[in-house]
N, C-alpha and C positions, 0 to 999 in steps of 0.2 A: 282743917289741917290734919286731924287724926285720920279721917277717911282717906284723904289723898296719900298720906304717908303709908297707910296700910296697903292701898292699891299698888303703890310704887314698889313696896317691899315684896308683894306677891309677884309682880312682874319680874323683879330681879330674881326671885326664887325659880320661876318658870324658865327664865333665860339661862340660869345656871344649870338647871336640869338638862335643857336642850344641848347646852355646851358640853356637859358631861357625856351625853349620849354620842355626840359627834366624836369626842375624843376617844370613847370606847370603841366606836366603829373603826376609827383610824388605827388604833392600836391593834384591833383584831385583823385588819387588812395587812398591817405590817408583819404580824406574826405569820399570817398565811403566806405572804411573799417570801419570808425567810425560810419557811418550811419547804416551799416549792423550789427555791434556789438551791437549798442544801441537797435535796433529792436529785435534781437535775445535774448538779456538779458531780455528785458521787457516781452517778451512772455513766456520765461522760468519761470520768477518770478511770472507771473500772473497765469499760468496754471500748470507748472511742479511741484511746491511745494504743490499743493492742493491735498492731498491724500484722501479727501472726495469723489473724483470722482472714482467710481469703478463700475464694471459691470461684469456679469458672462462671463466666457471665451467664451461661446456660445452666442454671440450677436445676437439679433433678426435680421432676414433678411440676405442678402449677406454681406460678409466682405468688406465693402466699404473702411475702413481706410487703408487696405493694398494695395488697388488698386487706390489710390488717388494721385499717383505721378504726379507732374506738370513739364513741360519742355517748353523751348522756341521753337516756330515754325516760319518758314519762312513766310513772308507776303503773303496773299492770297493762303495759302496752306491748303488742306483738308487732315487730317490724320485719317485713319480707323484702329483701333486696336482691335484685337480679342484675348482674353487670357482665359486660363483655370486654375482654382485654386482648389487644392485638400487639404483637411484638415481632418486628422485622429485624433480623440480624444479617447485615450485608457488609460490615466493615471488619477486616482482619487486622488485629493489632499485635505488635510485639512490644511489650512494656507500654510506653505511652506514644508509640509511633504507629501511624496508620500506614499499612503496607500497600494499600490501594490494590488489593487482590480480590477480585470478584468471582473467583472460580468456585467458591463454597458459600452457600447462603442457607438461611434457615428461617422458617416462619412458625410462630407459636400463637395459637388462638385458644383462648381460655374463656369458659363460661362459669361464673361463680353464683351459686345460690346461697345467700346468707339469711338465716333466720335468727332474730334476737328477741328475747323476752325479758322485760324488767319486772322483777318480783316486787320491788318497792323503789323508793327514791335513791337507795344506796346500791343495791345489788341487781345485776342483770347477767344473762348468759347468752352466748352466741354459738351457732353451729354453722360452719362454712363447708360447703361441698362443691368442689370444682370438677369440671369436665374439660378436657383439652384435646386439641389436635396439633400435631407437630409434623413438619416436613423438612427434611434436610436434603439439599441438592448439591452434588459435587460434579464439577465439569473438568474434564481432562482431555488429553489428546486422543484418548480411546473412546470418547463419547461422554454421555451424561448419565449419572446414576442418582437414584433418590431413595430415601428411607422415610417411611411414614409410620406414625403411631397415633392412636387415639384411645380415649377411655376415661373413666372416672379417676380423679386424682386422690390424694390423701385427705381424709376428713379431719377438720380442726374443731375442737370444742374449747371455748374460752369462758372464763368467769371474770366479771368486771366489777370493780368497786369504786364508788364515787367518794373521794376523800375530802374534797372542797368543792362546793357548788353554791356560789352567791352571785350577786349582780356584777361583781368585778372580776372574780377568779373562778376557774374550774380546773380541778386536778383529778384525773382518772387513772386507775391502774388496772392492768389485766394480766392474767396468767392462764395457760392452758396447755393442751397436748395436741400434737399432730399424730394421727393414727395411720398405720401403713395399709390403707384400704386400696391404694392404687397399684396397678400391676407393675412388676419389675421383671417380667419374663417375656416381654414382647420380642419377637425375632424378625430379622430382615426377610421381606417377602421374596426376594430373589435368591438369596443364598442360604436362608434358614439359620443365620448366625445371630446369637443374642445381641440385641442392640446395646449401645453404650449406656451407662447409668443416667446421663443427662438427657437421653432421648426417651426414657421410660415415663409412664404416666405417674408413677409414684416413686418414693425413695426407698421403701421397704423397711423403714425404721420408725420407731417412736421418737419424736422430737419434742423438747420442751420449748415453749414460746412465752415471751413476756413483752408487755407494752406499757408505756407511760405517756399520758397525754396531758398537756397543760395549755390552757387558753386564758388570755387576759382581754377582757372586753373594754371597749372605749379607749383603745390605746392611742390613736391619733385623732379620732372623732367619735361621737357617740355610736356611730354605725360601723366602726371598724373593729377588727379582732386580730390580735397576734396569737399565733399558735405554734406549738412544738410537739412532735411525736417521736418517741424513741421505741424501736422494736429490736428484739434479740431472739435468735433461734439457736438452740443447742442441739446438735445432731448426735444421734447414737449410731452404733455400728449395725450393719445389716449383712446377711449372708447372700451371696450370689453364686450362680452356677451350681445349684444343688448343694450348697454349703462348702464348696471347694475354694471359694474366695470370700474374704471379708472386706467390705467396703464401707467407708464412712465419709459422708459429705462434710465439707467445712462448715464451721459455725458462721452465722451471719448477723451483722450489726447494721442498723439503718437509722439515720437521723433526718427528720424533716422539720424545717423552720420556715414560717411564712406569715403572710397577711391576707385577710379577706375583708370584704366590705359589703354591706347590705344596701341594696337599692330597691326601694318599694315601687311596685308597679300596680296596675289596677286590681288584678285578681291574683297576682303572683308576687314573689319577692326574689330578686336576683342577687346572688352572692358570688361575684367574681373573686378569684384568689390567685396568688402567685407564691410558690414556695421553692426553697432549695432542698434538694434531696441528696444525701450522701449514703453510699452503701459500701460496706467493707466485708468481704467474706473470705474464708480460709481455704487453704489447700485441702483437697480431698486426700484421703489416706486409704491405701489398699494393702492388706496383709502387713501392716506396720510401716509401710514406706509411702512417702509423698507421691501422689499421682501427678505426672507432668502436665503442664499447661492448664492448671487450675488455680484460681485465686486472684485477688486483686482488689482494686477500689475504683468506684465509679461515682461521678457527680452529675446531677441533672438540674435544670430549671424546669419547673412544672407549673404552667398556667392552667387554670381550670375554672369551673363554675358550678354552682348548685342553684337550681330553680325550684323554689318552694311554692306549692299551691296552698290555698286556704284550707283545704281538706287534709293537709299534711303530706301529700304526695311530693316526692323530691326526685327531680331529674338531675343527674350529675355526670360530669365529663371532665377529662384532663388529658394533657399531652406531655410526655416526657422528652425534653430536649437535652441530649448529651452535651456536656461542656468540658468534661475531663475524664480520661480513661488511663488507668495504669494497671496492667495485668501481669501475671506471672507467666513467662514463656510467651507462646503465641496463641491467641484466642479470637474467636468470632464474637463481636460485641453488638449491642443494640444500635441500630441506625434510626429506627422510628418506632415509637410506642405510644399508644393511646388507649383510652378506656371510656366507655359510656355505660350508664346504668340507670335504673329507676328503683325507688323504694316506696313501699306502701304500708302505712300504719293501720293496725287494727286494735281498737280500744276494747279490752276485755272488761273494763269497768262498766261500760254501758250495757254489755250483754248480761252481766251479773245483776244490774239494777232492774233490767226488764224481767229476768227470771224471778227475782224476788218479788216484783210487783204482781206477777201472775201466779206466784206460788209454785213455780216449777223448779 
């Protein structure tokens, strides 16, 4: 009886310890969730409700906001990502009404080279360099005219910090600068007139960029993930026409909320996703006055997928489907937009281990 009592008491003690661990984990998860919710609510209240931020659908330079996704990287890993973005603007809107006027169209093709390096499990840095081609066609009773421009866009450097990263939640925050490396002096080929700011390869200004990403794993099933991404760009003033004109693009706020699901294949893993995207940007300002026909809000449904290989290579693609448009004045807006890209990981840990082994 003494032996059985002792064994029984030990089992109770072990059970109590396991129960305490589960309770501690649950409390930790609850604290993480409260932390996440507070941050998300504060950011939405600060930026999401401010409808004074608006900007023309055709933002100056490359479409950085749609290519600013942040993710967690393995320590000492270098990720090289190359993506192609196509944006066709064929719908002319006045406020939220489609005018069904096809006399003016525009195509924007962008190539993005993104290099990211994770110093450790917490910190990583990214450099984004775009190259873009733009063409605007205007048809009238006098014929057809076109304006074209191409070149490197503005360089973006981001620092990223992982705040929470466990089996259930992930919270990442990023901040950085956009540098005025793109040209703002391109001229019309036919008349030699300086092209409009939104047709230039760059914006000519240093801009502040911030992003916050949250993911919750196993939201509907063990293989599904709910995610949210908030980005914000603050624009500074630039000088145009040899300093005779001061121009400032509107600030931009974007919110992405969606779901993804992992489907295991033989040698690959497929992750289809669907998310809602909201973009609100502000009126441009020139010499202290609002620039006409700039600013508004746009909403999209974005289906996409990511195809992961066993070696870490990822093929990704998405399509933006416009569902709501409300612009200031009259503006040409997106009719069709899609993106495709590939990323390749390079583990620098392995290289260091080989060098250490051979004494190099």
